[in-house]
C-alpha positions as CSV (number, residue, x, y, z in Angstrom):
1,X,349.7,58.7,173.0
2,X,350.0,56.0,175.4
3,X,350.4,53.0,172.2
4,X,350.0,53.0,172.0
5,X,335.7,34.5,152.7
6,X,334.4,34.2,150.8
7,X,331.6,32.3,149.8
8,X,332.5,29.0,148.0
9,X,329.9,27.7,145.4
10,X,331.8,26.0,142.6
11,X,335.2,24.0,141.7
12,X,338.2,25.8,141.8
13,X,339.4,27.0,138.3
14,X,341.6,29.9,137.1
15,X,340.1,32.8,135.4
16,X,340.6,34.0,131.8
17,X,339.3,37.2,130.9
18,X,338.4,38.1,127.5
19,X,341.3,40.2,126.0
20,X,341.3,44.0,126.6
21,X,343.4,46.6,124.8
22,X,346.3,47.7,126.9
23,X,345.9,51.6,128.1
24,X,349.3,52.2,128.7
25,X,348.9,55.9,129.6
26,X,351.3,58.9,129.3
27,X,355.2,58.4,129.7
28,X,354.9,62.0,131.2
29,X,352.6,61.6,134.3
30,X,351.2,64.9,135.7
31,X,351.8,63.4,139.0
32,X,355.9,63.2,139.0
33,X,356.3,63.2,142.7
34,X,354.4,62.4,146.0
35,X,353.7,66.1,146.8
36,X,352.4,66.6,143.3
37,X,350.1,63.4,143.4
38,X,348.9,64.5,147.1
39,X,348.1,68.1,145.9
40,X,346.1,66.6,143.0
41,X,344.1,64.6,145.5
42,X,343.4,67.5,147.4
43,X,342.1,69.3,144.4
44,X,340.0,67.0,143.3
45,X,342.1,66.1,139.7
46,X,343.5,62.6,141.0
47,X,341.0,60.0,141.7
48,X,340.8,56.3,141.2
49,X,344.0,54.1,141.3
50,X,347.5,55.4,142.3
51,X,349.3,52.6,140.4
52,X,352.2,54.0,138.5
53,X,351.6,57.3,140.1
54,X,354.8,59.4,141.0
55,X,357.1,56.6,140.2
56,X,360.0,56.1,142.8
57,X,357.8,57.3,145.5
58,X,356.6,55.2,148.5
59,X,352.8,54.6,148.7
60,X,350.6,53.5,151.7
61,X,347.7,51.8,152.8
62,X,345.6,53.8,155.8
63,X,343.5,53.0,158.5
64,X,342.3,55.5,161.1
65,X,341.0,54.2,164.3
66,X,340.1,55.9,167.8
67,X,342.9,56.3,170.6
68,X,341.1,53.6,172.6
69,X,341.7,51.0,169.8
70,X,345.4,52.1,168.7
71,X,347.3,50.4,171.1
72,X,345.9,46.9,170.0
73,X,345.9,47.8,166.6
74,X,349.7,48.8,166.8
75,X,350.3,45.5,168.1
76,X,348.6,43.9,165.5
77,X,350.8,45.3,162.9
78,X,353.7,44.3,165.0
79,X,352.3,40.6,165.2
80,X,351.4,40.6,161.3
81,X,354.7,42.4,159.5
82,X,353.8,40.7,156.0
83,X,350.2,42.1,155.7
84,X,350.6,45.1,157.6
85,X,354.3,46.7,157.7
86,X,354.1,50.2,159.6
87,X,355.6,52.9,157.9
88,X,354.3,55.9,159.8
89,X,351.9,56.7,162.8
90,X,350.4,60.0,163.6
91,X,349.8,61.4,167.1
92,X,346.3,61.4,168.5
93,X,343.9,63.7,166.7
94,X,346.9,64.9,164.3
95,X,346.2,64.3,160.6
96,X,349.5,65.2,159.5
97,X,352.7,62.8,159.7
98,X,355.8,64.7,158.9
99,X,358.3,61.5,158.7
100,X,356.2,61.0,155.5
101,X,356.1,64.2,154.2
102,X,355.9,67.7,155.3
103,X,352.6,69.1,153.0
104,X,350.5,66.0,153.8
105,X,347.1,66.3,155.4
106,X,345.7,62.6,155.9
107,X,342.0,64.0,155.5
108,X,342.1,65.0,151.9
109,X,345.3,63.6,150.2
110,X,344.3,60.5,149.5
111,X,342.1,59.8,145.9
112,X,339.3,58.0,147.7
113,X,338.4,56.8,151.4
114,X,336.2,54.5,153.1
115,X,334.1,55.4,156.5
116,X,333.1,52.5,158.5
117,X,330.8,52.2,161.9
118,X,330.3,49.0,163.6
119,X,332.4,47.2,160.9
120,X,329.9,48.5,158.1
121,X,330.9,50.6,155.4
122,X,328.7,53.7,155.4
123,X,330.3,56.1,153.0
124,X,333.1,56.2,150.2
125,X,334.2,59.6,149.8
126,X,337.1,62.1,148.5
127,X,337.4,64.0,151.6
128,X,337.4,62.7,155.1
129,X,337.3,66.3,156.9
130,X,333.8,66.0,158.0
131,X,334.5,62.8,160.0
132,X,337.7,63.8,161.5
133,X,337.6,63.6,165.4
134,X,340.4,64.6,167.9
135,X,340.7,61.1,169.2
136,X,341.7,59.6,166.1
137,X,345.3,58.0,165.5
138,X,346.3,57.4,161.7
139,X,348.2,54.3,160.6
140,X,350.1,54.2,157.4
141,X,351.1,50.6,156.4
142,X,353.3,49.7,153.1
143,X,352.3,49.2,149.9
144,X,352.8,46.6,147.3
145,X,352.8,49.5,145.0
146,X,355.8,50.6,146.1
147,X,358.1,47.8,144.6
148,X,356.2,47.6,141.4
149,X,358.7,50.1,139.9
150,X,361.4,47.7,140.5
151,X,359.5,44.8,138.5
152,X,358.8,47.1,136.2
153,X,362.7,48.2,135.4
154,X,363.4,44.5,135.5
155,X,361.1,44.2,132.4
156,X,358.4,42.4,134.3
157,X,354.9,43.5,132.8
158,X,352.2,44.3,135.5
159,X,349.3,44.2,133.7
160,X,346.8,46.2,136.1
161,X,349.4,49.0,135.3
162,X,349.4,48.6,131.7
163,X,345.6,48.7,131.9
164,X,345.2,51.6,134.7
165,X,343.5,49.0,136.5
166,X,343.4,48.5,140.5
167,X,345.0,45.1,141.5
168,X,342.7,42.6,142.4
169,X,342.6,41.5,146.2
170,X,341.0,38.5,148.1
171,X,340.4,37.2,151.2
172,X,342.3,34.3,152.2
173,X,341.5,31.2,154.6
174,X,345.5,32.4,155.9
175,X,344.4,34.0,159.5
176,X,346.4,36.9,161.0
177,X,347.9,36.6,164.3
178,X,345.1,37.9,166.7
179,X,346.5,40.9,169.1
180,X,343.7,42.6,171.6
181,X,340.5,43.2,169.8
182,X,342.2,42.7,166.3
183,X,342.0,39.1,164.3
184,X,340.8,38.1,161.0
185,X,341.8,36.8,157.5
186,X,344.8,38.2,155.8
187,X,344.3,39.9,152.3
188,X,346.5,39.3,149.3
189,X,346.9,41.0,145.9
190,X,347.6,39.0,142.8
191,X,349.5,40.0,139.7
192,X,349.7,37.2,136.7
193,X,353.3,36.4,135.9
194,X,354.9,33.7,133.8
195,X,356.9,31.4,135.4
196,X,360.6,33.0,134.5
197,X,358.9,36.5,135.8
198,X,357.4,34.9,138.9
199,X,360.9,33.7,140.0
200,X,362.9,37.1,139.2
201,X,359.7,38.5,141.2
202,X,360.5,36.6,144.4
203,X,364.4,37.7,144.3
204,X,363.2,41.4,143.8
205,X,360.2,41.9,146.2
206,X,362.4,39.9,149.2
207,X,364.6,43.0,149.1
208,X,361.4,45.3,150.3
209,X,360.0,44.0,153.5
210,X,358.7,47.2,154.3
211,X,356.4,46.8,151.6
212,X,355.1,43.6,151.7
213,X,358.4,41.6,150.6
214,X,358.2,38.3,148.9
215,X,354.8,36.5,147.7
216,X,352.9,34.5,150.2
217,X,351.8,32.1,147.9
218,X,352.3,31.1,144.0
219,X,349.5,29.2,142.1
220,X,346.8,27.1,143.3
221,X,344.8,29.6,144.4
222,X,342.2,27.7,146.2
223,X,344.7,26.7,148.6
224,X,344.6,29.8,150.2
225,X,340.9,29.7,149.8
226,X,340.4,31.5,146.5
227,X,338.3,29.7,144.0
228,X,337.2,32.5,141.6
229,X,340.1,34.8,140.5
230,X,337.5,36.5,138.4
231,X,335.5,37.9,141.4
232,X,338.0,39.7,143.6
233,X,336.7,40.8,146.7
234,X,338.7,44.4,146.4
235,X,340.2,46.0,143.0
236,X,339.6,44.9,139.7
237,X,339.4,41.6,137.7
238,X,342.6,41.0,135.9
239,X,343.1,38.1,133.0
240,X,345.3,35.0,134.0
241,X,346.6,33.9,130.9
242,X,347.3,30.2,130.1
243,X,351.0,30.6,130.4
244,X,350.9,32.4,133.4
245,X,350.7,31.8,137.2
246,X,348.8,33.9,139.6
247,X,351.1,35.2,142.3
248,X,349.9,36.4,145.4
249,X,351.7,39.1,147.8
250,X,350.3,40.1,151.6
251,X,348.2,43.1,151.3
252,X,347.6,46.5,153.1
253,X,344.0,46.0,153.0
254,X,344.0,43.4,155.4
255,X,343.0,46.0,158.0
256,X,339.7,46.4,155.9
257,X,339.1,42.7,156.1
258,X,339.7,42.8,159.9
259,X,337.5,45.8,160.4
260,X,334.7,44.0,158.9
261,X,335.4,40.8,161.2
262,X,336.1,43.0,164.4
263,X,333.5,45.8,164.0
264,X,334.9,48.5,165.7
265,X,332.8,51.7,166.5
266,X,334.4,54.0,163.8
267,X,337.2,53.6,161.3
268,X,338.5,55.3,158.3
269,X,340.4,53.5,155.5
270,X,341.8,54.2,152.1
271,X,339.4,52.8,149.2
272,X,341.5,49.7,147.9
273,X,343.8,51.0,145.1
274,X,343.6,54.5,146.2
275,X,347.0,55.0,148.3
276,X,348.5,57.8,150.3
277,X,351.7,58.6,148.2
278,X,354.2,60.0,150.5
279,X,357.9,61.9,149.9
280,X,359.7,58.8,150.9
281,X,361.7,57.3,147.9
282,X,361.4,53.3,147.2
283,X,365.3,52.9,147.3
284,X,364.9,53.7,151.0
285,X,363.3,50.6,151.8
286,X,365.3,48.6,150.0
287,X,367.3,45.6,151.6
288,X,371.0,45.1,149.4
């Protein structure tokens, strides 16, 4: 290969959802490894969010584009390493990336996909085999789910994991650095944390630059163009309690915001929250 906002209609306020009982899930997940998670997606037994799936294994966001756009998108990722840290790129027409897993098929190994034409979402599906083309290039981008195990091990609670929800994600007024045809706003993911946990989360996640690293913003969501925390652009709404701060990380859903902005003729992405689980270990990406 030759590599080649949201409408604002009210005053800013934090959102406090009604209390919801936690759904903690089984301590013995049926998908203990990246391979097990991918096979479960392939068979149809794993759908929805991959938060908490295959603890210790790296998860990735997906963007699939025609070869004619691949060089520009590669440059876009290189220019925007916080939201788009690349961890794998396929050869043209090849749905496999052996460096991420030997038994891996991009067409079937995610819980859910989105298919786009001219920047419009045309289908959400569990398998993109019928959409596959020989000119497509797959890009896998680091995911913040990969640093969540380190947060949990430090005793930092993550409400979306406890409630089996997708992390909330928001388009912001933070502009990405343009590259070629690609430009648009950064997307961020949000986790509500008590102040002492937020400080520790900064320290922990800064060790994982390949999966977004430290937060890009804390508190005051209106400063980055978010006035309604209870209405995320992607994912599920999560309660922010009075003694908590919303903490925002750059998010690998940013390419979907860019696709809607740039309107390429064809693209495939993951459905927000439904990631590719690889055979890589999170510890491989930790910077000591």
